[in-house]
Structures are given as C-alpha cells and as structure tokens.
C-alpha positions in Angstrom: -0.4 0.0 -0.1 1.3 3.9 -1.0 2.4 5.8 1.5 2.5 9.3 1.2 4.5 12.4 3.7 4.0 15.7 3.1 6.9 18.0 3.9 4.9 21.2 4.0 7.6 23.9 3.9 5.9 27.5 3.1 6.4 27.4 -0.8 8.5 24.1 -1.3 6.3 21.9 0.0 6.9 18.1 -1.6 5.9 15.0 -1.2 7.8 11.8 0.4 6.0 8.7 -1.7 7.1 5.2 -0.5 5.2 2.1 -2.3 6.7 -1.3 -3.5 7.1 -1.7 -7.2 7.6 2.7 -7.7 10.6 2.3 -9.5 8.9 1.0 -12.6 7.1 4.3 -12.6 9.5 6.8 -12.1 8.9 8.5 -15.6 5.1 8.6 -14.6 5.7 9.9 -11.3 8.6 12.8 -12.7 6.4 13.7 -15.7 4.2 15.0 -12.7 6.6 16.8 -10.7 8.4 18.2 -13.2 5.6 20.2 -15.5 8.0 22.4 -17.2 10.8 19.9 -17.8 12.4 19.0 -21.0 14.8 16.9 -20.0 16.3 15.1 -16.7 20.2 14.5 -15.9 20.6 11.3 -13.8 23.3 11.1 -11.8 24.0 7.3 -10.1 27.1 5.3 -9.3 28.6 2.3 -10.7 27.4 0.1 -8.1 23.1 1.2 -8.1 23.5 2.3 -12.4 24.1 -1.5 -13.5 21.3 -2.4 -11.0 18.7 0.4 -12.2 19.6 3.0 -14.9 18.3 1.2 -17.5 15.1 0.8 -15.9 14.9 4.1 -15.1 15.9 5.8 -18.3 13.4 3.7 -19.8 10.1 4.7 -17.7 11.5 8.6 -18.0 11.7 8.4 -22.0 8.2 6.7 -22.0 6.9 9.3 -20.0 8.3 12.3 -22.7 11.5 13.5 -20.9 14.8 13.4 -22.5 17.4 11.7 -20.0 21.1 11.8 -19.3 22.6 9.4 -17.2 25.9 10.1 -15.4 27.5 7.9 -13.4 30.2 8.2 -10.9 32.3 5.8 -8.7 31.0 4.1 -6.0 31.9 5.6 -2.4 32.6 8.5 -0.2 35.5 9.2 -2.1 33.0 10.6 -5.4 32.1 13.2 -2.5 34.3 15.6 -3.3 35.1 19.1 -5.1 36.7 17.7 -8.0 33.9 15.3 -9.2 31.5 18.2 -8.4 33.2 20.5 -10.6 33.0 17.4 -13.2 29.2 17.1 -12.5 28.9 20.3 -13.7 30.6 20.4 -16.8 28.7 17.7 -17.7 25.3 19.4 -16.7 26.4 21.9 -19.1 27.3 19.6 -22.1 24.1 18.1 -21.7 22.3 21.7 -22.3 20.7 21.6 -19.1 18.7 24.7 -18.4 17.0 26.2 -15.2 13.3 24.3 -16.1 15.2 21.2 -16.5 16.1 19.3 -13.3 18.6 16.7 -11.9 17.3 13.0 -10.6 19.5 11.4 -7.5 19.7 7.8 -7.8 21.5 5.9 -5.3 22.4 6.2 -1.9 23.7 9.0 0.3 26.5 10.1 -1.5 24.9 10.3 -4.4 22.0 12.1 -3.3 24.4 14.9 -1.5 26.4 14.9 -4.6 23.8 15.6 -7.1 21.8 17.8 -4.6 24.4 20.2 -4.6 25.2 19.9 -8.4 21.3 20.9 -8.4 21.6 23.8 -6.1 24.2 25.6 -7.6 24.2 24.7 -11.0 22.5 27.5 -13.2 22.2 29.4 -9.7 19.6 25.9 -8.9 17.4 24.1 -10.7 15.0 21.2 -9.4 15.7 17.8 -8.5 14.0 14.5 -7.4 15.6 11.9 -4.9 15.2 8.2 -5.8 17.0 6.8 -2.5 18.4 3.2 -3.4 20.1 2.1 0.7 18.3 2.1 3.8 20.3 5.3 4.9 19.4 7.4 2.3 15.5 6.3 2.5 15.4 6.8 6.1 17.2 10.0 6.5 19.8 11.8 3.8 17.3 12.0 1.0 14.6 14.0 3.5 15.1 17.7 4.5 17.0 19.3 1.8 20.8 19.4 3.1 23.5 18.4 0.2 27.2 18.2 0.6 30.4 17.8 -0.4 33.7 16.5 2.2 36.5 18.7 2.0 40.3 17.3 2.7 39.4 18.5 6.5 36.3 16.7 6.9 32.9 15.7 6.0 30.2 17.9 4.5 31.9 20.8 5.3 30.5 22.9 1.9 27.5 22.0 0.9 23.5 24.4 0.9 19.7 23.3 2.0 18.1 23.1 -1.3 14.6 20.9 -0.9 14.0 18.4 -3.6 10.8 18.5 -5.8 10.1 15.1 -4.6 11.3 12.1 -2.7 10.1 8.5 -4.5 11.1 5.2 -2.4 10.5 1.7 -3.3 11.7 -0.5 -0.5 11.8 -3.2 -3.2 15.4 -1.9 -4.4 17.1 -2.7 -0.6 16.8 -6.7 -1.3 20.2 -6.1 -3.5 22.0 -4.9 -0.8 24.5 -6.1 0.8 24.4 -7.1 4.8 27.3 -4.3 5.4 25.1 -1.4 3.4 21.8 -2.3 5.1 23.5 -2.6 8.5 24.8 1.3 7.6 21.7 2.2 7.3 20.5 0.4 10.2 22.7 3.0 12.6 20.5 5.8 11.3 17.4 4.1 11.9 18.5 3.0 15.5 19.5 7.0 15.3 15.4 8.2 14.9 14.5 5.4 18.1 17.3 7.2 20.5 16.4 10.6 19.8 12.6 10.5 19.5 10.7 7.3 19.4 11.4 5.1 22.6 8.7 2.4 21.5 10.6 2.2 18.4 13.4 1.8 19.6 12.3 -1.2 21.5 10.5 -2.8 18.4 14.3 -2.4 16.6 15.6 -4.3 19.3 12.9 -6.9 19.2 12.7 -7.7 15.3 16.7 -8.3 15.9 17.6 -9.1 12.7 17.7 -7.5 8.8 15.1 -10.3 8.2 13.1 -9.3 11.3 13.2 -5.5 10.2 12.4 -5.7 6.4 9.4 -7.7 7.6 8.2 -4.5 8.9 9.8 -2.0 6.2 7.7 0.1 4.9 6.8 0.7 9.0 10.3 1.6 9.4 10.9 3.7 6.5 7.9 6.0 7.3 8.5 6.0 10.9 12.0 7.6 10.3 10.5 10.0 7.6 7.7 11.1 9.6 9.9 11.8 12.7 12.8 13.9 10.3 9.7 15.5 8.6 8.4 16.8 11.6 12.0 18.1 12.6 12.5 19.6 9.5 8.9 21.6 9.5 10.3 23.4 12.8 13.6 24.2 11.8 14.3 23.5 8.2 18.3 25.4 8.6 19.6 23.5 11.4 19.9 26.1 13.8 17.8 24.8 16.9 16.1 21.2 17.2 17.3 19.8 13.6 20.8 19.5 15.3 19.2 16.6 17.3 19.7 14.7 14.4 23.3 14.6 14.7 23.1 12.5 17.7 26.4 10.1 17.4 27.9 12.3 14.5 30.3 14.7 16.3 32.1 11.6 17.3 31.1 9.7 14.5 32.6 11.8 12.0 36.0 11.9 13.8 36.0 7.9 13.3 35.5 8.6 9.7 37.9 11.0 9.4 40.4 8.4 11.0 40.0 6.3 8.5 40.2 8.8 5.6 36.3 7.9 5.0 37.2 4.5 3.7 38.1 2.3 6.6 34.6 2.6 8.1 30.9 3.6 6.7 28.7 6.5 7.4 26.6 4.3 9.7 29.5 2.5 11.4 31.1 5.7 12.2 27.7 6.9 13.7 26.7 4.1 15.3 30.3 3.9 17.4 29.4 7.7 17.9 26.3 7.2 19.6 27.8 5.2 21.9 30.6 8.1 22.8 27.9 10.4 23.0 25.8 8.0 25.4 29.0 7.8 27.9 29.5 11.6 27.3 26.3 12.3 28.0 26.3 9.8 31.2 29.5 11.8 32.3 28.0 15.3 31.7 25.1 13.9 34.6 22.7 14.3 31.8 21.9 11.0 30.0 21.1 8.2 32.5 23.6 5.2 33.4 23.2 2.4 31.4 21.8 3.9 28.3 25.3 2.9 26.4 24.8 -0.5 27.1 21.5 -0.5 26.2 21.9 1.2 22.6 24.9 -1.2 22.4 23.1 -4.1 22.7 20.8 -3.1 19.9 24.0 -1.9 17.7 25.4 -5.3 17.9 21.8 -6.8 16.6 22.6 -5.5 13.2 26.4 -5.9 13.1 27.3 -2.5 14.5 30.3 -1.3 16.2 30.3 0.5 19.5 33.7 2.1 18.9 36.8 2.3 16.3 40.2 3.3 16.6 40.7 7.0 16.2 44.0 8.7 16.9 43.8 11.6 19.4 45.4 14.4 16.7 42.7 13.1 14.7 39.9 13.5 16.7 41.1 16.9 18.2 40.8 17.8 14.5 37.6 16.7 13.9 35.9 18.0 16.6 37.2 21.3 16.3 35.4 21.3 12.6 32.1 19.8 13.9 29.8 21.7 11.7 27.6 22.5 15.2 30.1 24.7 16.4 29.5 27.8 17.5 32.3 30.1 18.4 34.6 28.1 20.8 31.5 25.9 21.2 30.4 22.7 20.5 26.9 22.1 20.4 27.1 18.5 21.2 23.8 16.7 21.0 23.2 14.0 24.1 20.0 12.4 25.5 18.3 13.1 28.6 16.7 9.4 27.9 16.0 7.2 24.9 13.5 8.3 23.1 14.7 12.3 23.9 17.2 14.1 22.7 19.0 17.5 23.7 21.5 19.8 22.5 23.9 20.2 25.0 26.3 23.6 24.2 29.6 23.1 25.7 33.2 24.9 25.3 35.1 23.0 23.1 37.9 22.1 25.4 35.8 20.9 28.1 34.3 18.1 25.1 37.9 17.3 24.5 38.8 16.8 28.0 36.1 14.3 28.4 37.0 12.5 25.1 40.6 12.5 26.2 39.7 9.8 29.0 38.4 7.2 26.3 40.7 8.2 23.3 44.3 8.9 25.5 44.5 12.5 24.9 
C-alpha cells in the first residue's frame, strides 16, 4: 500500500512517496512533478547504475523526458569538489536549462553530490531524490541538506536545497549487501534513540535484517515522519534539527581517522552514538546504562560500538564540527532513550572528556 508524507515547507512543499514497485513508474511520477522540464540529468553510481539506471531511463523516456545518465564511482570519495566540478561540466554539456531537473538515483553520496550540483548549477535547478539504500531512504534523501566533503572533514561545503519529491521503493533494498543494510540501520536506530522509545524497543525486538524487512514500510515511514516533523520546525539546522546529528560529532572523527574508507558513515554514527551516550552520562544528563542499551541493539545489526581514532584526528575533527558556534560545541545528548537535546559546551571541556577514552 502506498504511503505519502508531505514536507509542507512554505513555497517548497514536496511529498515523500513510499511504495513497493515505485521504481517501475518513476517516469510517470517525475513527469507529474516536473511539468516544465524537457529533460532530466540522472546521477547514479557504479554500483546502482548497472542495477537500475536502464529501467529508470526507459521509464523517463516513455514519459516524454529526455534523459542523460551520468555515473560516478561508488564510494565516499565521489563526494568531492573535484567530482562536483566534473558534474557541473557534464550538466552543461547536456544543455540542462533552468526548467530541467536533476535526478539522484543512489545512496547518500549520490543524493548529496547530485543535490549540491542541482543547488548550484545555473543558480539552482529542481531535483528529485530516488534513494536506493536504507540510509538514504530513512534519512539523507529527506530535508534538503546537500554537500560535499573537504579534506578537512565531511559535509563542510554544501547548501539547503529541498527536492521536488522523494520516491522510495522498498524493494530495491533486497539488492543491498548486509554491510550496506547495517550502515542504514545506524540511522534507523538513531531515530529511536532521539525521538521514539517505542520504536527503539521494536528494533531491539526485531533484532535482524529479516525482522526489519518484515516491517520495512513501517520503518521507512516512521523515520521519514520523525525527520519531517523536525525539518518543518527547523529547516535551517539552527536548533531542534541538530538533534538529528546524535552520534555524528564523534562519528565524523571515526570516519576522518579512516580517510572515509575504513568505516562506513553508519558504522561511524553507530560508534559515535555510544560515545555520545557515555558523554551524556559523564555530564549527568543521560541515565547510566543507556550506552549499554544502545550497544545491545547495535550488536543485533552488526554495528560497532567504538572505532580506532588517533587523538590528533579526534582533536581536529571535533574542532571542525558544523554544529560549532564560536568556541562552543553543540553536543547532542540523550535525556533518556527517545528524547534528545542539544547541550552547548566549550570545545576544551568536550575534548577533556573525550581524552579519558581516546588517550589525549
């Protein structure tokens, strides 16, 4: 059964459509969402392209949309300034105009890269998200945050650019490797941690990929709805939306330590959530035992509770966190499972605490 959520931002409202088999009808849906477009520029990657690009291109063409497919190498390294520049040039070579659109067909990397290209090419063209990983379906495709990485850290150059629509087909998740599925489960578990204790408990009870897939429409809908509610209250990430970054402050340090290759984003976030729970307990905010509860659910989905990170990398990454304000860090902590808050603290004080665990 089709499920629809509306992100009702003034002047930029769009729907999140969740339906099995939706990929076979993307042309029809994109034509409806893009009535003025003559053509679309589809960005995909070397993993997703061979699986779904031909099907999507055929559907778009049948719906009367000219189509150019541009494939980037799979992996975080494609979320770079260099790759973005190549994408701009390819869009110009395809003669994309301001009434045309970009389609992001892939996971979080493709969504971020294609979305940022759309936000900046010709001073902004429309784009549609067609997320194909669990992480992208439940989190990164919704909310309009698009970015590329810099050498200094993740997502440090970007924009807020809302899509015209998000088209989610849960059936594409069957082609994911277990590692990629687990990667997305980190963000799913995050939503339970920060906003819905009952959902957290359900994830603990389901306890496996098969258990989650038996409830996958409910899982995707719940996560997208929770994010939608936050985005409507804080689109520009100045207050409540920061709670969506639970686990990311230290998680990004783990990713930086591995040059964005040794661990996935989800693995970094998973380990980062445990560290955030520990930090919250040290600050007297998070109840003792919360870290253990999170760790037990992470273990069900083959996610780590900690990762190696040399102290100099930890210092560097925490200093560059996007949630900083002047010398203060806005650390996301749990008041209890299911309720998060932003806790501003001095950078030196946060590093003092982290040094107890990471040897600074």
